[in-house]
C-alpha positions in Angstrom: -14.7 -13.6 5.7 -17.2 -12.1 8.0 -20.7 -13.6 8.2 -22.5 -10.2 7.9 -20.5 -9.1 4.8 -22.3 -9.5 1.5 -19.2 -9.4 -0.8 -15.7 -10.8 -0.6 -12.3 -9.6 -1.6 -10.2 -12.4 -3.1 -6.5 -12.5 -4.0 -5.1 -15.2 -6.3 -1.4 -15.7 -6.4 0.4 -18.0 -8.9 2.8 -18.4 -11.8 2.0 -17.6 -15.4 3.2 -19.6 -18.3 4.6 -17.7 -21.3 1.9 -19.5 -23.4 -1.0 -18.3 -21.3 -3.3 -15.3 -22.1 -3.5 -13.3 -18.8 -6.8 -11.6 -19.6 -8.5 -14.9 -20.5 -7.1 -16.5 -17.3 -8.3 -13.6 -15.2 -11.8 -13.7 -16.8 -11.9 -17.5 -16.2 -10.9 -17.1 -12.6 -13.4 -14.4 -12.0 -16.3 -16.4 -13.4 -15.3 -19.5 -11.3 -14.8 -17.6 -8.1 -18.0 -15.6 -8.4 -19.9 -18.8 -9.1 -18.4 -20.7 -6.1 -18.9 -17.8 -3.7 -22.6 -17.5 -4.7 -23.2 -21.2 -4.6 -21.3 -22.1 -1.4 -21.6 -18.9 0.7 -24.4 -16.9 -0.9 -22.2 -13.8 -1.2 -20.9 -11.8 -4.1 -17.4 -10.9 -5.3 -16.4 -7.3 -4.6 -12.8 -7.2 -5.7 -10.5 -9.8 -7.3 -6.7 -9.3 -7.3 -4.7 -11.6 -9.5 -1.0 -11.6 -8.9 0.9 -13.7 -11.4 4.7 -14.0 -11.7 6.5 -15.4 -14.8 7.1 -19.1 -14.6 10.8 -20.2 -14.3 12.0 -23.7 -15.1 13.9 -23.7 -11.9 10.8 -23.6 -9.8 8.6 -26.6 -9.0 4.9 -26.3 -9.8 1.8 -28.0 -8.3 -1.3 -28.1 -10.4 -4.5 -28.1 -8.5 
């Protein structure tokens, strides 16, 4: 991010469980990211890209 920029572009990549609601997840991520950017960096969120691929039982998952 550039210091003189007032808004950030954010990309979130991850795996989506078949039991998750993608719209609810995106709304939740948007709220959390907007809040953290405003609190920690005093900038807004310009664009949020959420790229989720279907979860496969053959892949390992790390929960953060």
